[in-house]
Residue frames as a rotation matrix with the C-alpha (Angstrom) as fourth column:
MET 1
0.888 -0.102 -0.449 -18.37
-0.267 -0.909 -0.322 1.01
-0.375 0.405 -0.834 9.92
SER 2
0.731 -0.655 0.191 -15.54
0.576 0.443 -0.687 0.57
0.365 0.612 0.701 7.42
LEU 3
0.213 -0.754 -0.622 -12.08
0.670 -0.351 0.654 1.71
-0.712 -0.556 0.430 8.45
LEU 4
-0.784 -0.417 -0.459 -11.59
-0.070 -0.676 0.734 3.19
-0.617 0.608 0.501 4.96
SER 5
0.172 0.880 0.442 -14.42
0.686 0.215 -0.695 4.25
-0.707 0.423 -0.567 2.71
ILE 6
-0.862 -0.420 -0.283 -14.02
0.049 -0.626 0.778 5.78
-0.504 0.657 0.560 -0.75
ASP 7
0.101 0.980 0.170 -17.09
0.591 0.079 -0.803 7.27
-0.800 0.181 -0.571 -2.41
THR 8
0.811 0.313 0.494 -17.15
0.576 -0.282 -0.767 8.29
-0.101 0.907 -0.409 -6.10
LEU 9
0.264 -0.823 -0.503 -13.50
0.182 -0.469 0.864 9.35
-0.947 -0.319 0.026 -6.00
LYS 10
0.887 -0.090 0.452 -12.16
0.439 -0.131 -0.889 11.27
0.139 0.987 -0.077 -8.99
VAL 11
0.204 -0.888 -0.413 -8.55
0.304 -0.343 0.889 12.21
-0.931 -0.307 0.200 -9.63
ARG 12
0.923 0.155 0.352 -7.51
0.383 -0.288 -0.878 14.49
-0.035 0.945 -0.325 -12.47
TYR 13
-0.145 -0.957 -0.249 -4.16
0.589 -0.286 0.756 15.51
-0.795 -0.037 0.606 -13.93
GLY 14
-0.849 -0.068 -0.525 -4.99
-0.292 -0.766 0.572 18.57
-0.441 0.639 0.630 -15.98
ALA 15
-0.157 0.814 -0.559 -7.40
-0.986 -0.097 0.136 17.47
0.057 0.573 0.818 -18.69
VAL 16
-0.424 -0.083 -0.902 -6.79
-0.291 0.955 0.049 13.77
0.858 0.283 -0.429 -17.98
GLU 17
0.352 0.597 0.721 -9.21
-0.923 0.092 0.374 12.05
0.157 -0.797 0.584 -15.58
ALA 18
-0.568 -0.731 -0.377 -7.12
-0.635 0.681 -0.363 9.22
0.523 0.033 -0.852 -14.11
VAL 19
-0.918 0.367 -0.148 -9.73
0.376 0.695 -0.613 7.98
-0.122 -0.618 -0.777 -11.61
ARG 20
-0.763 0.639 0.094 -13.35
-0.296 -0.476 0.828 8.17
0.574 0.604 0.552 -12.68
GLY 21
-0.042 0.859 0.510 -15.65
-0.903 -0.250 0.348 7.94
0.427 -0.446 0.787 -9.70
ILE 22
-0.336 -0.133 -0.933 -14.59
0.033 0.988 -0.152 4.77
0.941 -0.082 -0.327 -7.89
SER 23
0.299 0.433 0.850 -16.18
-0.895 -0.183 0.408 3.58
0.332 -0.883 0.333 -4.65
LEU 24
0.053 -0.285 -0.957 -14.78
0.120 0.953 -0.277 0.94
0.991 -0.100 0.084 -2.32
ASN 25
0.624 0.107 0.774 -14.43
-0.720 -0.307 0.623 0.08
0.304 -0.946 -0.114 1.35
VAL 26
-0.240 -0.728 -0.642 -11.93
-0.052 0.670 -0.741 -1.71
0.969 -0.144 -0.199 3.55
GLU 27
0.830 0.556 0.031 -12.96
-0.110 0.109 0.988 -3.18
0.546 -0.824 0.152 6.89
GLU 28
0.310 -0.728 0.612 -10.63
-0.951 -0.232 0.205 -3.20
-0.008 -0.645 -0.764 9.88
GLY 29
0.014 -0.443 0.896 -8.25
-0.455 0.795 0.400 -6.16
-0.890 -0.414 -0.191 9.69
GLU 30
0.832 0.365 0.418 -8.86
0.184 0.529 -0.829 -6.84
-0.524 0.766 0.372 6.00
LEU 31
-0.492 -0.864 -0.104 -6.32
0.035 -0.139 0.990 -7.23
-0.870 0.483 0.099 3.22
VAL 32
0.625 0.764 0.162 -7.92
0.327 -0.068 -0.943 -5.74
-0.709 0.642 -0.292 0.12
ALA 33
-0.496 -0.836 0.234 -6.32
0.533 -0.080 0.842 -5.30
-0.686 0.543 0.485 -3.29
LEU 34
0.544 0.455 -0.705 -6.77
-0.406 -0.592 -0.696 -2.86
-0.734 0.665 -0.137 -6.14
LEU 35
-0.174 -0.568 0.804 -5.91
0.428 0.692 0.581 -4.95
-0.887 0.445 0.123 -9.18
GLY 36
0.880 0.472 -0.044 -5.46
0.140 -0.347 -0.928 -3.99
-0.453 0.810 -0.371 -12.80
ALA 37
0.394 -0.739 0.546 -2.97
0.902 0.197 -0.385 -3.41
0.177 0.644 0.744 -15.57
ASN 38
-0.556 -0.684 -0.472 -0.50
0.708 -0.687 0.161 -0.55
-0.434 -0.245 0.867 -15.66
GLY 39
-0.980 0.142 0.142 -2.31
-0.048 -0.853 0.520 2.76
0.195 0.503 0.842 -16.15
ALA 40
-0.349 0.908 -0.233 -5.61
0.688 0.417 0.594 1.55
0.636 0.047 -0.770 -14.73
GLY 41
0.124 0.372 0.920 -5.67
-0.290 -0.873 0.392 4.27
0.949 -0.315 -0.001 -12.05
LYS 42
0.559 0.110 -0.822 -4.65
0.585 0.651 0.485 2.14
0.588 -0.751 0.299 -9.08
SER 43
-0.361 -0.811 -0.461 -1.69
0.920 -0.227 -0.321 4.18
0.155 -0.539 0.828 -7.85
SER 44
-0.687 0.193 0.701 -3.54
-0.027 -0.970 0.240 7.46
0.726 0.146 0.672 -8.42
SER 45
0.441 0.894 -0.078 -6.31
-0.027 0.101 0.995 6.17
0.897 -0.437 0.069 -6.16
LEU 46
0.393 -0.389 -0.833 -3.84
0.881 0.420 0.219 5.24
0.265 -0.820 0.508 -3.45
ASN 47
-0.675 -0.729 0.119 -2.04
0.683 -0.677 -0.274 8.58
0.280 -0.104 0.954 -3.71
ALA 48
-0.266 0.674 0.689 -5.35
-0.187 -0.737 0.649 10.41
0.946 0.044 0.322 -3.36
VAL 49
0.651 0.496 -0.575 -6.14
0.401 0.418 0.815 8.49
0.645 -0.761 0.073 -0.18
ILE 50
0.206 -0.686 -0.698 -2.81
0.972 0.059 0.229 9.50
-0.116 -0.725 0.679 1.40
GLY 51
0.760 0.252 -0.599 -3.03
0.303 -0.953 -0.017 13.09
-0.575 -0.169 -0.800 0.15
LEU 52
-0.307 -0.951 0.022 -0.17
0.415 -0.113 0.903 13.02
-0.857 0.286 0.429 -2.36
VAL 53
-0.898 0.179 0.401 -2.50
0.306 -0.402 0.863 14.03
0.316 0.898 0.306 -5.19
PRO 54
-0.786 0.613 0.080 -5.64
-0.538 -0.616 -0.575 16.15
-0.303 -0.495 0.814 -4.74
VAL 55
-0.497 0.767 0.406 -9.13
0.670 0.637 -0.382 14.68
-0.551 0.083 -0.830 -4.70
ASP 56
-0.974 0.158 0.164 -10.92
0.019 -0.662 0.749 16.25
0.227 0.733 0.642 -7.66
ASP 57
-0.114 0.973 0.199 -14.35
-0.850 -0.200 0.488 15.03
0.515 -0.113 0.850 -6.56
GLY 58
0.357 0.333 -0.873 -15.87
0.111 0.913 0.393 12.49
0.928 -0.237 0.289 -4.20
HIS 59
0.541 -0.068 0.838 -15.00
-0.799 -0.351 0.488 11.64
0.261 -0.934 -0.244 -0.61
VAL 60
-0.120 -0.582 -0.804 -12.49
0.090 0.800 -0.593 9.58
0.989 -0.143 -0.044 1.33
GLU 61
0.592 0.335 0.733 -13.28
-0.691 -0.256 0.676 8.64
0.414 -0.907 0.080 4.94
PHE 62
-0.330 -0.693 -0.641 -10.96
0.019 0.674 -0.739 7.02
0.944 -0.256 -0.209 7.48
ASN 63
-0.758 0.078 -0.648 -12.36
0.633 0.331 -0.700 5.78
0.160 -0.940 -0.300 10.77
GLY 64
0.139 0.971 -0.193 -15.54
0.980 -0.163 -0.116 7.75
-0.144 -0.173 -0.974 10.11
GLN 65
0.222 -0.139 -0.965 -13.79
0.178 -0.967 0.181 11.06
-0.959 -0.212 -0.190 9.44
ASP 66
0.949 0.112 0.295 -13.65
0.312 -0.177 -0.934 12.83
-0.052 0.978 -0.203 6.07
ILE 67
0.208 -0.953 -0.219 -9.97
0.274 -0.158 0.949 12.98
-0.939 -0.257 0.229 5.05
SER 68
0.678 0.163 0.717 -10.50
0.710 0.105 -0.696 14.02
-0.189 0.981 -0.045 1.42
HIS 69
0.621 -0.421 0.662 -8.43
0.150 -0.764 -0.627 17.18
0.770 0.488 -0.411 1.80
VAL 70
0.937 -0.335 0.103 -6.25
-0.146 -0.106 0.984 16.41
-0.319 -0.936 -0.148 4.82
ALA 71
0.382 -0.880 -0.281 -2.47
-0.891 -0.269 -0.366 16.86
0.247 0.390 -0.887 4.46
THR 72
0.373 -0.280 -0.885 -0.33
-0.132 0.928 -0.349 13.73
0.918 0.247 0.309 4.22
GLU 73
-0.676 -0.736 0.019 1.59
-0.114 0.079 -0.990 14.35
0.728 -0.672 -0.138 7.44
MET 74
-0.414 0.630 0.657 -1.67
-0.907 -0.222 -0.358 14.65
-0.079 -0.744 0.663 9.37
LEU 75
0.583 0.633 -0.510 -2.96
-0.698 0.711 0.085 11.42
0.416 0.306 0.856 7.83
VAL 76
-0.150 -0.723 -0.675 0.17
-0.009 0.683 -0.730 9.60
0.989 -0.104 -0.109 8.99
ARG 77
-0.878 -0.161 0.450 -0.52
-0.414 -0.214 -0.885 10.81
0.239 -0.963 0.121 12.52
GLN 78
0.030 0.971 0.239 -4.09
-0.993 0.057 -0.104 9.56
-0.115 -0.234 0.965 12.19
GLY 79
0.010 -0.115 0.993 -2.80
-0.406 0.907 0.109 6.08
-0.914 -0.405 -0.037 11.36
ILE 80
0.930 0.213 0.300 -2.46
0.181 0.445 -0.877 5.74
-0.320 0.870 0.375 7.57
THR 81
0.097 -0.935 -0.341 0.90
-0.496 -0.343 0.798 5.25
-0.863 0.092 -0.497 5.90
LEU 82
0.934 0.215 -0.284 2.20
-0.336 0.264 -0.904 4.40
-0.120 0.940 0.319 2.45
ALA 83
-0.072 -0.918 0.389 5.01
0.119 0.380 0.917 2.18
-0.990 0.112 0.082 1.18
PRO 84
0.379 0.395 -0.837 5.27
-0.589 -0.594 -0.548 3.82
-0.714 0.701 0.007 -2.25
GLU 85
0.932 -0.067 0.356 5.82
0.324 0.595 -0.736 2.39
-0.162 0.801 0.576 -5.70
GLY 86
0.545 -0.799 0.253 9.51
0.105 -0.234 -0.966 2.32
0.832 0.553 -0.044 -6.53
ARG 87
0.244 -0.381 -0.892 10.39
0.895 0.442 0.056 2.12
0.373 -0.812 0.449 -2.81
ARG 88
0.445 -0.047 0.894 11.76
0.063 -0.995 -0.083 5.69
0.893 0.094 -0.439 -2.62
ILE 89
0.679 -0.357 -0.642 14.18
0.725 0.189 0.662 4.99
-0.115 -0.915 0.387 0.17
PHE 90
0.867 -0.491 -0.084 16.92
-0.490 -0.871 0.032 7.47
-0.089 0.013 -0.996 1.02
ALA 91
0.832 -0.493 -0.254 19.87
0.251 0.744 -0.620 5.81
0.495 0.452 0.742 -0.69
GLY 92
-0.023 -0.930 0.367 22.54
-0.056 -0.366 -0.929 7.93
0.998 -0.042 -0.044 1.00
LEU 93
0.053 0.103 0.993 21.26
-0.975 -0.209 0.073 7.19
0.215 -0.973 0.089 4.51
SER 94
-0.918 -0.395 0.026 21.74
-0.385 0.877 -0.286 4.01
0.091 -0.273 -0.958 6.50
VAL 95
-0.431 0.764 -0.480 19.03
0.359 0.633 0.686 1.42
0.828 0.123 -0.547 7.00
LEU 96
-0.343 0.263 -0.902 18.61
0.935 0.005 -0.355 2.59
-0.089 -0.965 -0.248 10.58
GLU 97
-0.847 -0.005 -0.532 18.36
0.045 -0.997 -0.062 6.24
-0.530 -0.077 0.844 9.54
ASN 98
-0.760 0.627 -0.170 15.66
-0.259 -0.052 0.965 5.37
0.596 0.777 0.201 6.99
LEU 99
-0.222 0.681 -0.698 13.68
0.730 0.591 0.344 3.57
0.647 -0.433 -0.628 9.67
ARG 100
-0.589 -0.066 -0.805 14.14
0.705 -0.529 -0.472 6.47
-0.395 -0.846 0.358 12.06
LEU 101
-0.955 0.247 -0.163 12.58
-0.296 -0.839 0.457 8.80
-0.024 0.485 0.874 9.49
GLY 102
-0.471 0.819 -0.328 9.53
0.197 0.461 0.866 6.52
0.860 0.343 -0.378 9.42
ALA 103
-0.049 0.413 -0.910 8.99
0.982 0.185 0.031 7.28
0.181 -0.892 -0.414 13.11
TYR 104
-0.940 -0.320 0.118 9.33
0.305 -0.944 -0.127 11.04
0.152 -0.084 0.985 12.62
GLY 105
-0.495 0.781 0.381 6.37
-0.527 -0.618 0.583 12.81
0.691 0.088 0.718 14.14
ARG 106
0.113 0.528 -0.842 5.47
0.460 0.723 0.515 10.07
0.881 -0.446 -0.161 16.60
ARG 107
0.260 0.073 0.963 4.62
-0.628 -0.745 0.225 11.47
0.734 -0.663 -0.148 19.98
ASP 108
0.944 0.111 0.310 5.12
-0.312 0.606 0.732 8.21
-0.107 -0.788 0.606 21.91
LYS 109
0.323 -0.912 -0.253 8.92
-0.790 -0.112 -0.603 8.35
0.522 0.395 -0.756 21.71
ALA 110
-0.193 -0.422 0.886 9.31
-0.902 0.432 0.010 5.86
-0.387 -0.797 -0.464 24.55
ASN 111
0.440 0.481 0.758 7.65
-0.200 0.876 -0.440 3.12
-0.875 0.041 0.482 22.48
ILE 112
0.629 -0.182 -0.756 9.71
-0.777 -0.163 -0.608 3.55
-0.013 0.970 -0.244 19.32
SER 113
-0.454 -0.882 0.122 12.36
-0.881 0.465 0.086 1.05
-0.132 -0.068 -0.989 20.41
SER 114
-0.289 0.422 0.859 9.72
-0.106 0.878 -0.467 -1.71
-0.951 -0.226 -0.209 20.54
THR 115
0.790 0.551 -0.269 8.70
-0.289 -0.053 -0.956 -0.81
-0.541 0.833 0.118 16.98
TYR 116
0.057 -0.860 -0.508 12.31
-0.994 -0.001 -0.110 -1.25
0.094 0.511 -0.854 15.85
ASP 117
-0.647 -0.303 0.700 12.24
-0.496 0.864 -0.083 -4.70
-0.580 -0.401 -0.709 17.45
ARG 118
0.284 0.852 0.439 9.04
-0.029 0.465 -0.885 -5.56
-0.958 0.239 0.156 15.61
VAL 119
0.758 -0.042 -0.651 10.45
-0.634 -0.278 -0.721 -4.44
-0.150 0.960 -0.238 12.26
PHE 120
-0.266 -0.951 -0.159 13.68
-0.960 0.276 -0.041 -6.34
0.083 0.142 -0.986 12.83
ASP 121
-0.377 0.241 0.894 11.69
-0.266 0.897 -0.354 -9.46
-0.887 -0.372 -0.274 13.76
LEU 122
0.707 0.703 0.069 9.85
-0.071 0.169 -0.983 -9.18
-0.703 0.690 0.170 10.44
PHE 123
0.899 -0.436 -0.040 12.98
-0.093 -0.101 -0.991 -8.35
0.428 0.894 -0.131 8.45
PRO 124
0.772 -0.627 -0.104 16.06
0.361 0.299 0.883 -9.90
-0.523 -0.719 0.458 10.13
ILE 125
0.151 -0.747 0.647 18.25
0.975 0.003 -0.224 -8.86
0.166 0.665 0.729 7.18
LEU 126
0.479 0.070 0.875 17.57
0.142 -0.990 0.001 -5.21
0.866 0.124 -0.484 8.05
LYS 127
0.975 -0.174 0.136 18.80
-0.159 -0.127 0.979 -5.77
-0.154 -0.977 -0.151 11.59
ASP 128
0.457 -0.847 0.273 21.98
0.748 0.531 0.398 -7.33
-0.482 0.022 0.876 10.23
ARG 129
-0.278 -0.554 0.785 22.50
0.926 -0.371 0.066 -4.40
0.254 0.745 0.617 7.85
GLN 130
0.636 0.701 -0.323 21.17
0.764 -0.629 0.139 -1.49
-0.106 -0.336 -0.936 9.88
GLN 131
0.267 -0.603 -0.752 24.40
0.097 -0.759 0.644 0.50
-0.959 -0.245 -0.144 9.49
GLN 132
-0.515 -0.450 0.729 24.66
0.713 0.247 0.656 -0.19
-0.475 0.858 0.194 5.76
LEU 133
-0.745 0.254 -0.617 23.78
-0.447 -0.876 0.179 2.53
-0.495 0.409 0.766 3.24
ALA 134
0.099 0.916 0.388 20.28
-0.138 0.399 -0.907 1.83
-0.985 0.036 0.166 1.93
GLY 135
0.544 0.122 -0.830 21.34
-0.787 -0.271 -0.555 2.40
-0.293 0.955 -0.052 -1.66
THR 136
-0.484 -0.802 -0.349 23.68
-0.860 0.509 0.024 -0.59
0.158 0.312 -0.937 -1.51
LEU 137
-0.330 0.462 0.823 20.90
-0.349 0.750 -0.561 -3.05
-0.877 -0.472 -0.086 -0.58
SER 138
-0.926 0.134 0.352 19.42
0.366 0.541 0.757 -5.42
-0.089 0.830 -0.550 -3.14
GLY 139
-0.659 0.729 0.185 16.04
-0.356 -0.519 0.777 -4.59
0.662 0.447 0.601 -4.66
GLY 140
0.134 0.728 -0.673 14.23
0.371 0.592 0.715 -7.01
0.919 -0.346 -0.190 -2.39
GLN 141
-0.313 -0.333 -0.889 15.98
0.948 -0.052 -0.314 -5.66
0.058 -0.942 0.332 0.69
GLN 142
-0.994 -0.007 0.105 15.10
0.013 -0.999 0.050 -2.11
0.104 0.051 0.993 -0.33
GLN 143
-0.235 0.972 -0.021 11.46
-0.210 -0.030 0.977 -3.14
0.949 0.234 0.211 -0.60
MET 144
0.136 0.207 -0.969 11.63
0.824 0.519 0.227 -4.63
0.550 -0.829 -0.100 2.88
LEU 145
-0.751 -0.478 -0.456 13.12
0.649 -0.662 -0.376 -1.37
-0.122 -0.578 0.807 4.09
ALA 146
-0.796 0.512 0.323 10.32
-0.250 -0.764 0.595 0.65
0.551 0.393 0.736 2.46
ILE 147
0.200 0.892 -0.406 7.71
0.143 0.384 0.912 -1.49
0.969 -0.240 -0.051 4.20
GLY 148
-0.059 -0.313 -0.948 9.63
0.959 0.247 -0.141 -1.41
0.278 -0.917 0.286 7.48
ARG 149
-0.951 -0.299 0.075 9.89
0.279 -0.940 -0.197 2.38
0.129 -0.166 0.978 7.31
ALA 150
-0.368 0.899 0.237 6.13
-0.336 -0.366 0.868 2.59
0.867 0.240 0.437 6.80
LEU 151
0.321 0.501 -0.804 5.56
0.490 0.639 0.594 0.36
0.811 -0.584 -0.040 9.81
MET 152
-0.629 -0.686 -0.366 7.66
0.670 -0.239 -0.703 2.61
0.394 -0.688 0.610 12.06
CYS 153
-0.779 0.397 0.484 4.72
-0.473 -0.880 -0.040 4.98
0.411 -0.260 0.874 12.50
GLU 154
-0.896 0.413 0.163 2.58
0.170 0.659 -0.732 2.12
-0.410 -0.629 -0.661 13.89
PRO 155
-0.751 0.608 -0.259 -0.20
-0.624 -0.522 0.582 2.46
0.219 0.599 0.771 11.28
ARG 156
-0.180 0.802 0.570 -3.75
-0.355 0.487 -0.798 1.20
-0.917 -0.346 0.197 11.61
MET 157
0.846 0.432 0.314 -3.83
0.158 0.359 -0.920 1.04
-0.510 0.827 0.235 7.80
LEU 158
-0.273 -0.960 -0.058 -0.93
-0.024 -0.053 0.998 0.30
-0.962 0.274 -0.009 5.49
LEU 159
0.836 0.421 -0.353 -1.10
-0.328 -0.132 -0.935 1.29
-0.441 0.897 0.028 1.82
LEU 160
-0.103 -0.872 0.478 1.20
0.112 0.468 0.877 -0.84
-0.988 0.144 0.050 -0.32
ASP 161
0.684 0.323 -0.654 1.88
-0.526 -0.403 -0.749 0.33
-0.505 0.856 -0.106 -3.86
GLU 162
0.811 -0.274 -0.517 3.29
-0.356 0.471 -0.807 -2.33
0.465 0.838 0.284 -6.21
PRO 163
0.550 -0.631 0.547 5.54
-0.670 0.057 0.740 -4.08
-0.498 -0.774 -0.392 -3.66
SER 164
0.452 -0.376 0.809 6.57
0.359 0.907 0.221 -6.77
-0.817 0.191 0.545 -6.17
LEU 165
0.992 0.047 -0.117 7.55
-0.083 -0.461 -0.883 -4.37
-0.095 0.886 -0.454 -8.95
GLY 166
0.525 -0.827 -0.199 10.91
-0.671 -0.260 -0.694 -5.19
0.523 0.498 -0.692 -10.52
LEU 167
0.008 -0.520 0.854 11.76
-0.908 0.355 0.224 -8.03
-0.420 -0.777 -0.469 -8.13
ALA 168
-0.736 -0.338 -0.587 12.89
-0.555 0.798 0.235 -11.56
0.389 0.498 -0.775 -8.96
PRO 169
0.099 0.894 -0.437 10.16
-0.356 0.442 0.824 -14.25
0.929 0.073 0.362 -8.63
GLN 170
-0.115 -0.187 -0.976 11.70
0.709 0.673 -0.212 -15.81
0.696 -0.716 0.055 -5.51
ILE 171
-0.955 -0.251 -0.160 11.86
0.293 -0.702 -0.649 -12.40
0.050 -0.666 0.744 -3.80
VAL 172
-0.507 0.847 0.160 8.28
-0.589 -0.475 0.654 -11.67
0.630 0.237 0.740 -4.85
GLU 173
0.170 0.546 -0.821 7.15
0.264 0.777 0.571 -14.78
0.949 -0.314 -0.012 -2.99
THR 174
-0.521 -0.453 -0.723 8.99
0.812 -0.003 -0.584 -13.58
0.262 -0.891 0.369 0.12
ILE 175
-0.965 0.167 0.201 7.36
-0.193 -0.974 -0.115 -10.14
0.177 -0.150 0.973 -0.09
PHE 176
-0.139 0.983 -0.117 3.87
-0.517 0.029 0.855 -11.62
0.845 0.179 0.504 -0.41
GLU 177
0.011 0.067 -0.998 4.53
0.659 0.750 0.058 -13.94
0.752 -0.658 -0.036 2.53
LEU 178
-0.851 -0.384 -0.357 5.46
0.523 -0.562 -0.641 -10.86
0.045 -0.733 0.679 4.56
VAL 179
-0.693 0.681 0.234 2.27
-0.539 -0.706 0.459 -9.08
0.478 0.192 0.857 3.45
ALA 180
0.164 0.765 -0.622 0.23
-0.010 0.632 0.775 -12.08
0.986 -0.121 0.112 4.61
THR 181
-0.343 -0.379 -0.860 2.09
0.838 0.290 -0.462 -12.01
0.424 -0.879 0.218 7.94
LEU 182
-0.992 -0.017 0.125 1.24
-0.027 -0.940 -0.341 -8.33
0.123 -0.342 0.932 8.45
ARG 183
-0.249 0.968 -0.017 -2.41
-0.557 -0.129 0.820 -9.09
0.792 0.213 0.572 7.80
ARG 184
0.174 0.267 -0.948 -2.33
0.481 0.817 0.319 -11.90
0.859 -0.511 0.014 10.38
GLN 185
-0.669 -0.505 -0.545 -0.86
0.724 -0.277 -0.632 -9.42
0.168 -0.818 0.551 12.85
GLY 186
0.056 0.869 -0.492 -3.96
0.888 -0.269 -0.374 -7.28
-0.457 -0.416 -0.786 12.47
ILE 187
-0.621 -0.287 -0.729 -2.78
-0.023 -0.924 0.383 -4.48
-0.783 0.255 0.567 10.19
THR 188
0.544 0.819 0.181 -5.41
0.305 0.007 -0.952 -3.38
-0.781 0.574 -0.246 7.71
ILE 189
-0.555 -0.831 -0.036 -3.90
0.150 -0.142 0.978 -3.30
-0.819 0.537 0.203 4.22
LEU 190
0.787 0.595 -0.165 -4.93
-0.074 -0.175 -0.982 -1.79
-0.613 0.785 -0.093 0.90
LEU 191
-0.195 -0.893 0.406 -2.65
0.231 0.360 0.904 -3.29
-0.953 0.270 0.136 -1.72
VAL 192
0.686 0.251 -0.683 -2.08
-0.595 -0.348 -0.725 -2.01
-0.420 0.903 -0.089 -5.26
GLU 193
-0.265 -0.772 0.578 -0.55
-0.289 0.636 0.716 -4.74
-0.920 0.022 -0.392 -7.38
GLN 194
0.047 0.194 -0.980 -0.18
-0.999 0.007 -0.047 -5.90
-0.002 0.981 0.194 -10.97
ASN 195
-0.836 -0.395 -0.381 0.74
-0.398 0.914 -0.074 -9.45
0.378 0.090 -0.922 -9.95
VAL 196
0.031 0.984 0.173 -2.83
-0.915 -0.042 0.401 -10.76
0.402 -0.171 0.899 -9.80
ALA 197
0.299 0.097 -0.949 -1.95
-0.040 0.995 0.089 -14.43
0.953 0.012 0.302 -9.26
MET 198
-0.631 -0.611 -0.478 0.10
0.477 0.181 -0.860 -13.81
0.612 -0.771 0.177 -6.14
SER 199
-0.791 0.365 0.491 -2.37
-0.544 -0.787 -0.292 -11.23
0.279 -0.498 0.821 -4.86
LEU 200
0.164 0.967 -0.195 -5.34
-0.754 0.250 0.607 -13.56
0.636 0.047 0.770 -5.09
ASP 201
0.025 -0.231 -0.973 -3.50
0.351 0.913 -0.208 -16.08
0.936 -0.336 0.104 -2.90
VAL 202
-0.733 -0.438 -0.521 -3.27
0.623 -0.123 -0.773 -13.67
0.275 -0.891 0.363 0.06
ILE 203
-0.860 0.371 0.351 -6.10
-0.393 -0.920 0.010 -11.11
0.327 -0.130 0.936 -0.11
ASP 204
-0.628 0.766 0.141 -9.55
0.223 0.350 -0.910 -11.24
-0.746 -0.540 -0.390 1.43
ARG 205
0.539 0.813 0.220 -11.24
0.556 -0.148 -0.818 -9.19
-0.633 0.563 -0.532 -1.28
GLY 206
-0.632 -0.775 -0.002 -10.28
0.512 -0.419 0.750 -7.24
-0.582 0.473 0.662 -4.36
TYR 207
0.575 0.683 -0.451 -11.41
0.035 -0.571 -0.820 -4.58
-0.817 0.457 -0.352 -6.79
VAL 208
-0.171 -0.591 0.788 -10.41
0.865 0.293 0.407 -4.69
-0.471 0.752 0.461 -10.45
MET 209
0.292 0.198 -0.936 -9.70
-0.061 -0.972 -0.225 -1.38
-0.954 0.123 -0.272 -12.18
SER 210
-0.312 -0.378 0.871 -9.52
0.901 0.171 0.397 -0.53
-0.300 0.910 0.288 -15.88
GLY 211
-0.347 0.127 0.929 -9.49
0.630 -0.703 0.331 2.91
0.695 0.700 0.164 -17.44
GLY 212
-0.855 -0.092 0.510 -9.91
-0.242 -0.799 -0.550 4.63
0.458 -0.594 0.661 -14.09
ARG 213
0.098 0.959 0.266 -13.05
-0.908 -0.023 0.419 2.69
0.408 -0.283 0.868 -13.17
ILE 214
-0.620 -0.146 0.771 -13.82
-0.529 0.803 -0.274 -0.36
-0.579 -0.577 -0.575 -11.05
ILE 215
-0.265 0.480 -0.836 -15.05
-0.882 0.229 0.411 -3.07
0.389 0.847 0.363 -13.39
ASP 216
0.308 0.374 -0.875 -15.29
0.039 0.914 0.404 -6.02
0.951 -0.158 0.267 -10.99
SER 217
-0.336 -0.410 0.848 -15.02
-0.868 -0.214 -0.448 -6.85
0.365 -0.887 -0.284 -7.30
GLY 218
0.699 0.601 -0.388 -15.36
-0.369 0.768 0.523 -9.82
0.613 -0.222 0.758 -5.03
THR 219
0.728 -0.456 0.512 -13.63
-0.362 0.379 0.852 -12.24
-0.583 -0.805 0.110 -2.71
ALA 220
-0.306 -0.931 -0.200 -10.34
-0.766 0.116 0.632 -13.79
-0.565 0.346 -0.749 -3.75
SER 221
-0.597 0.107 0.795 -12.08
0.271 0.960 0.075 -17.00
-0.755 0.260 -0.602 -4.80
GLU 222
0.534 0.844 0.050 -14.68
0.396 -0.197 -0.897 -15.10
-0.748 0.498 -0.439 -6.82
LEU 223
0.574 -0.360 -0.735 -12.04
-0.656 -0.740 -0.149 -13.10
-0.491 0.568 -0.661 -8.65
LYS 224
-0.497 -0.782 0.376 -9.99
-0.406 0.592 0.696 -16.21
-0.767 0.193 -0.612 -9.39
SER 225
-0.435 0.417 0.798 -12.86
0.680 0.733 -0.013 -17.46
-0.591 0.536 -0.603 -11.52
SER 226
0.462 0.640 -0.615 -13.74
0.140 -0.737 -0.661 -14.09
-0.876 0.219 -0.430 -13.07
HIS 227
0.226 -0.341 0.913 -13.19
0.969 0.174 -0.175 -13.65
-0.099 0.924 0.370 -16.81
ILE 228
0.934 0.158 0.321 -13.23
0.204 -0.972 -0.113 -9.88
0.294 0.171 -0.940 -16.24
VAL 229
0.636 -0.769 -0.058 -9.91
-0.156 -0.202 0.967 -10.12
-0.756 -0.606 -0.249 -14.37
GLU 230
-0.073 -0.661 0.747 -8.28
0.716 0.487 0.501 -11.73
-0.695 0.571 0.437 -17.37
GLN 231
0.466 0.317 0.826 -9.79
0.843 -0.444 -0.304 -9.13
0.271 0.838 -0.474 -19.70
ALA 232
0.990 -0.069 -0.121 -8.51
-0.013 -0.910 0.413 -6.28
-0.139 -0.408 -0.902 -17.52
TYR 233
0.278 -0.959 0.047 -4.94
-0.112 0.016 0.994 -7.57
-0.954 -0.281 -0.103 -17.75
MET 234
-0.241 -0.328 0.914 -5.13
0.820 0.435 0.372 -8.40
-0.519 0.839 0.164 -21.46
GLY 235
-0.756 -0.040 -0.654 -6.56
-0.124 -0.971 0.202 -4.96
-0.643 0.234 0.729 -22.26
THR 236
-0.885 0.432 0.170 -9.65
0.335 0.339 0.879 -6.41
0.323 0.836 -0.445 -23.92
HIS 237
-0.271 0.823 -0.499 -12.27
0.840 -0.051 -0.540 -4.79
-0.470 -0.566 -0.678 -21.72
């Protein structure tokens, strides 16, 4: 049984159908990507999974349970969390306070300190700057904080929305190395990303979206040799 299963998902914004009946699955422990150019429907799909936008039609299942219309805060408690596009950290709060908010709602309060340790092991710069205002961090450090905050709820599945967006190439490499590390640690990841080259170096499988539909799928090696991937990014499909 897949940890996450999406069946004929549709997402609509008024008269605009942003996601047009996509189906995909993610097995426990996998790193799977939704690839495609800007406007393909990737982020809308992710936001529907986590309950930030309503499911217009179709079904989303997590761990065998239908979560199509479950509130976001309940989904976080069930083990799904999102590091959103644009990071959306709380700029006026410290690094530590941002991380603390990620653990809000956890019932196992006694174990939260070990989660801090895990996050600081992954992101030593955050430990060094835990009292610093988040808004004064560099873009790459803010992205690390967004991921760290998501990890504070100890998710079974991590949704990552455009983690490389707006970052310098060297920082992008660091972020993808961290994503690969999380996968090795056993966290199931669904990644939305425009940087196809870097994505295909770390993912297990991927789905390619264009115009709200899935137009190709396969393993990383299969997608590396797919002409459809190039067409999706050049807008020629």
